[in-house]
N, C-alpha and C positions, 0 to 999 in steps of 0.2 A: 412822412410821407405827404404829399400833398395831392389833393383832387380838384379836378375841375368839371362841374356838372354842366352839360351841354344839351341843346335840342338837335334833331337832326339837322335842321337848316343850318344852325351854328356850325355843325360839322363840316356841312357842305359849302361854308363859307370861309373854312380855314380855321374855325376856332380850337381844332384838335392840335393844330401846329405846335412843334415845342413840346409836346407831351412825350414821356418816356415810353407810354403805352396806353392803348384805349380798351375800353370795353364800351362794345357796342351791343345795346339792347332792341331787339324789334320783336314785333308781335309774329306767331308762327305763319299767319297767312299774308304778311306784309311782304310785297316785294321790294327789295332794295333798289334803288334809284342809281344809275350809273353814277351822277353827281357824288351819291354818298360812296359809292365802291372806290371811286377815284380819290376822294378826299380821304377816306380810311388808309388806303395804299400810300398817298401821299405821307399823312401824318406819322403811318407805321415804319416808313421807309422801306415798305413791301417786305418787311421782316414778319413772318405769320408769328412769331414769338411774341411780338409786341401788340398783337391784338388777340382779343378773347370776345367771341360773339355766342350771344345768349337770346333765346328765343322764347318768351312767353307775354300773355295778354296782360294789360294794365288792370289788373283786379286785384282785391283784398282777399279773395278765397282761393281754395284750391281750384275749383271749377264753378262757373256761374254761366249755365246754357251751354252754349258752344264754345266758350272760352276757357282758356287753361292759364291758371295763375302760376307763379313762380313755385319752384319746388326747393327742397333742402338741397339737392345736388347742384340747382343754379347757383343759389348763395354759398354753398361750399366751394364751387369752383372760382366764384369771384374772389373770396378770401384767399385761395391758395394763389390764384394768379396774382393777386396783390403781393402776397408774400416773397413770390419768385420775383417780381419786379423790386421789391427791396433789397431782397438778397442778390440781385444782379446776376442771377445763375443762369438766365436763358439768353441774354446778349450783352452785357457787360463782362469786363473782365474781373468780376467781382464786385462787391458793393460800390454804388454810385458815390461819387465824392460831394455829391449835394443828395437833399431829399428828393427821392424822384416824383414826378408828378404822372398821376393817371388821370386821363379824360375819359369820363362816363357820359354816355349819351343814349338818351331813349328818343321817342319820337318829339315830346315837347319840353325835355328837361325839368320836369316836375316832380314826377313821381316814383317811377322804377329807377331813374338813373340817381335821383337824390338818395333813395334808400339803400342802393348798392354802394355809393359814395360814403354813407353813413357806416355801412358795415365795415368799409375798408379803414376808416379812420377809426373806429372803435377798436378794430383789431391792432392797428399799428400803434395806439396810445396804450393799450392795454387795460387789464380789468380794473376797475374801480375809477374810470376816467371817463365813464359814458356820458355825464354832463358835458365834460370839456369836448367829447366827439360832437355832440349835438350842437353846442354853441359854436364849434370851428364850422360845421356845415350851414348853419343859419347865418353866420357871417358872411358866407359865399352867397348868399340869396339877397343879392343887391335888388333883385327887381321884385322881391316878395311873392315869388310864384311857386316855390317848393311846397309840397305836401307829401312827404315821404310814403311810400306805399306799405301800408300796415302789414302786410302778410310777410313780406320781404324783412321789415324790422323784426317781426316776430321770429322768423326763422333765424335771422341774424342774432337775435338774443340768445336762442336756443343752440347755434351752432357755435357761438363763443362763450357759452356757459355763463350768460350775464343774467339770466333769471328773471327776465322782463324790465331790468333796467334802462335798456335804450328806449323802451315804448313808452316807460315811465316818466323819463326826463323830455322827450318829445312832447307826450300829453300835458306837462306842465310849461314846456316854453313855446309851442306851436299850436295855436289854435287851428290853424287849417290842418294839421296833423289830427287834432281831436275831431273835428269835424270829418274827416275822411274815416277815421275808425267807426264813428257814430253809422256813418252810410254804410259801411261794410258789414257792422253787426246787425244792422236792420235788413240788409240785401240776405244775410246768411239764415237770419230767421225765418225770412219769406222762402227762402228755396229750402228750408227743412234741416238748416245747421250743415250744409254743405261744407 
């Protein structure tokens, strides 16, 4: 499997074109623009099976004030969607002859989309290859902007039974991820452990 991590603006300007499927992540109260809807329809060839929409805020906790973070269900849905794309069960006549490409986007293409892309890569590569999944994601980050959402990474670790190895590899290889983890740990302590 291949992944492409994008921002909303990159999708609106055609960045998801050529992908076999798209995962679109937005905040619950965020209005989808006409441009985004049109770009998603174009990229998915108006086939609903090629699009998964997830809605949660970009926070590293379950809740933070009025914001709602990602859930295990969100991460599980993304992983299952990736598996269906690889298997070709929803829109191909069986497995694709080439490794499928899934475009994953959020508002800025830095945190939520990067973490979901990592979950897809880790699942596709299989257990014991967490470092390879992390390195694959980091190689895609040519603009040095990604800092995967720590809650999604933790949920992916649990969902895939990786026992913290994805988070550990990211801590070692991505200073930005380590900073994001520290920020959300501090926020959780201030919130009383939410």
